[in-house]
Every structure is written in structure tokens, then in C-alpha cells.
C-alpha positions as a Markdown table, in Angstrom:
| # | Residue | x | y | z |
|---|---|---|---|---|
| 1 | Unk | 110.7 | 110.4 | 182.5 |
| 2 | Unk | 113.4 | 109.8 | 185.1 |
| 3 | Unk | 116.1 | 112.5 | 185.4 |
| 4 | Unk | 119.1 | 111.3 | 187.3 |
| 5 | Unk | 120.3 | 114.8 | 188.1 |
| 6 | Unk | 117.0 | 115.8 | 189.8 |
| 7 | Unk | 116.2 | 112.6 | 191.6 |
| 8 | Unk | 117.9 | 111.4 | 194.7 |
| 9 | Unk | 117.5 | 107.8 | 193.7 |
| 10 | Unk | 117.2 | 107.4 | 189.9 |
| 11 | Unk | 115.5 | 104.2 | 188.7 |
| 12 | Unk | 116.8 | 102.1 | 185.9 |
| 13 | Unk | 116.3 | 98.5 | 184.8 |
| 14 | Unk | 118.9 | 95.8 | 185.7 |
| 15 | Unk | 120.1 | 95.9 | 182.1 |
| 16 | Unk | 120.5 | 99.6 | 182.1 |
| 17 | Unk | 122.3 | 99.5 | 185.4 |
| 18 | Unk | 124.8 | 97.0 | 183.9 |
| 19 | Unk | 125.5 | 99.5 | 181.0 |
| 20 | Unk | 126.0 | 102.3 | 183.5 |
| 21 | Unk | 128.3 | 100.1 | 185.6 |
| 22 | Unk | 130.3 | 99.1 | 182.6 |
| 23 | Unk | 130.6 | 102.7 | 181.3 |
| 24 | Unk | 131.8 | 103.8 | 184.9 |
| 25 | Unk | 134.2 | 100.9 | 185.3 |
| 26 | Unk | 135.6 | 101.3 | 181.8 |
| 27 | Unk | 136.2 | 105.0 | 182.3 |
| 28 | Unk | 138.0 | 104.4 | 185.6 |
| 29 | Unk | 140.2 | 101.7 | 184.3 |
| 30 | Unk | 141.0 | 103.3 | 180.9 |
| 31 | Unk | 140.9 | 107.0 | 181.9 |
| 32 | Unk | 138.5 | 107.6 | 179.1 |
| 33 | Unk | 134.9 | 106.6 | 178.3 |
| 34 | Unk | 134.2 | 103.6 | 176.2 |
| 35 | Unk | 133.5 | 103.7 | 172.5 |
| 36 | Unk | 130.3 | 102.1 | 171.4 |
| 37 | Unk | 132.4 | 99.2 | 170.0 |
| 38 | Unk | 133.8 | 98.5 | 173.5 |
| 39 | Unk | 130.2 | 98.2 | 174.9 |
| 40 | Unk | 129.3 | 95.9 | 171.9 |
| 41 | Unk | 132.3 | 93.6 | 172.7 |
| 42 | Unk | 131.6 | 93.5 | 176.4 |
| 43 | Unk | 127.9 | 92.8 | 176.1 |
| 44 | Unk | 128.2 | 90.7 | 172.9 |
| 45 | Unk | 125.4 | 92.6 | 171.2 |
| 46 | Unk | 124.9 | 94.1 | 167.7 |
| 47 | Unk | 125.6 | 97.9 | 167.0 |
| 48 | Unk | 121.9 | 98.8 | 166.8 |
| 49 | Unk | 121.1 | 97.1 | 170.1 |
| 50 | Unk | 123.9 | 99.1 | 171.9 |
| 51 | Unk | 123.0 | 102.3 | 170.1 |
| 52 | Unk | 119.3 | 102.1 | 171.1 |
| 53 | Unk | 120.3 | 101.5 | 174.7 |
| 54 | Unk | 122.6 | 104.6 | 174.7 |
| 55 | Unk | 119.7 | 106.6 | 173.3 |
| 56 | Unk | 117.4 | 105.4 | 176.0 |
| 57 | Unk | 120.0 | 106.1 | 178.8 |
| 58 | Unk | 120.5 | 109.6 | 177.4 |
| 59 | Unk | 116.8 | 110.2 | 177.0 |
| 60 | Unk | 116.2 | 109.1 | 180.7 |
| 61 | Unk | 119.0 | 111.5 | 181.8 |
| 62 | Unk | 121.3 | 108.7 | 183.1 |
| 63 | Unk | 124.1 | 109.5 | 180.7 |
| 64 | Unk | 125.2 | 112.5 | 178.7 |
| 65 | Unk | 126.9 | 112.4 | 175.3 |
| 66 | Unk | 128.3 | 115.2 | 173.0 |
| 67 | Unk | 127.1 | 114.9 | 169.4 |
| 68 | Unk | 130.0 | 114.1 | 167.0 |
| 69 | Unk | 132.5 | 113.7 | 169.8 |
| 70 | Unk | 133.8 | 110.2 | 170.1 |
| 71 | Unk | 134.2 | 108.6 | 173.7 |
| 72 | Unk | 132.1 | 111.4 | 175.3 |
| 73 | Unk | 129.8 | 109.3 | 177.3 |
| 74 | Unk | 129.4 | 110.4 | 181.0 |
| 75 | Unk | 127.4 | 108.7 | 183.6 |
| 76 | Unk | 125.2 | 111.1 | 185.4 |
| 77 | Unk | 124.2 | 108.6 | 188.2 |
| 78 | Unk | 126.0 | 108.8 | 191.5 |
| 79 | Unk | 128.4 | 105.8 | 191.5 |
| 80 | Unk | 127.2 | 104.7 | 195.0 |
| 81 | Unk | 123.8 | 104.0 | 193.3 |
| 82 | Unk | 125.3 | 101.8 | 190.5 |
| 83 | Unk | 125.0 | 98.0 | 190.7 |
| 84 | Unk | 128.1 | 95.8 | 190.7 |
| 85 | Unk | 129.2 | 95.0 | 187.2 |
| 86 | Unk | 128.5 | 91.4 | 186.4 |
| 87 | Unk | 130.6 | 89.4 | 183.9 |
| 88 | Unk | 129.1 | 89.3 | 180.5 |
| 89 | Unk | 127.2 | 86.1 | 180.1 |
| 90 | Unk | 128.8 | 83.5 | 177.8 |
| 91 | Unk | 127.2 | 83.1 | 174.4 |
| 92 | Unk | 126.8 | 79.7 | 173.1 |
| 93 | Unk | 129.3 | 78.9 | 170.3 |
| 94 | Unk | 128.5 | 76.4 | 167.6 |
| 95 | Unk | 131.4 | 74.5 | 166.4 |
| 96 | Unk | 131.1 | 72.0 | 163.6 |
| 97 | Unk | 133.9 | 69.5 | 163.2 |
| 98 | Unk | 134.2 | 67.7 | 159.9 |
| 99 | Unk | 136.0 | 64.4 | 160.0 |
| 100 | Unk | 138.8 | 64.2 | 157.5 |
| 101 | Unk | 141.3 | 61.6 | 156.7 |
| 102 | Unk | 143.9 | 64.1 | 155.4 |
| 103 | Unk | 146.9 | 64.3 | 157.6 |
| 104 | Unk | 146.0 | 61.4 | 159.8 |
| 105 | Unk | 147.8 | 58.1 | 159.7 |
| 106 | Unk | 145.9 | 55.1 | 160.8 |
| 107 | Unk | 147.8 | 52.3 | 162.4 |
| 108 | Unk | 146.2 | 48.8 | 162.7 |
| 109 | Unk | 148.0 | 46.7 | 165.3 |
């Protein structure tokens, strides 16, 4: 188990690093930690996926949270060790366009 508070250089995966960088950046910009919904929107993931990552980060000693207290996430890694936050990768969007004749005038010239 990796404890950020005890290690001079904690190790984390690139994906974990992005979560840490987001939490840190969000807290700086908004002057409060993100809610789980904020993390879900940024990474475009489902609530269970984000929740599992937060549990993993907490178990690894990379963040702390207070049970029952909203917006209580704190990054325990020195900010100098955090990676640069990357823009969220765009998700493909399926759009289906149905041809319709309603509302369209056809001119034959």
C-alpha cells in the first residue's frame, strides 16, 4: 500500500494522477473541493466508476475524505508531484437524423 504522507514520492497511475490533478485544480479555482458529480461531469463517467476511484485513492492514502461531509475531498500529495491536468477526452456522440418533409418547402425550378 502506498501512503502519500509517508513517501517522498508517492506512486499513482496516470488515471489516478488525473483525478488528483482535477481535485486540486477544482479546489483552487472554486475555493472548495469538488462534489462527486463535478468529477463525473469532467471525466464523463458513471457515478459507480468515480466512487470506486475515490475509494481507491483514499485507500492508497492519496486523498482524505470525511464521512457524511459533502465536498470534503483533500489531496494528500504534494502539488509539485501532480501531473498537468489534461482536457477530458471527447466522447463520441451518436446523432440520428430522421428525414422529414414537414416544414420544408420544395421548389422545382
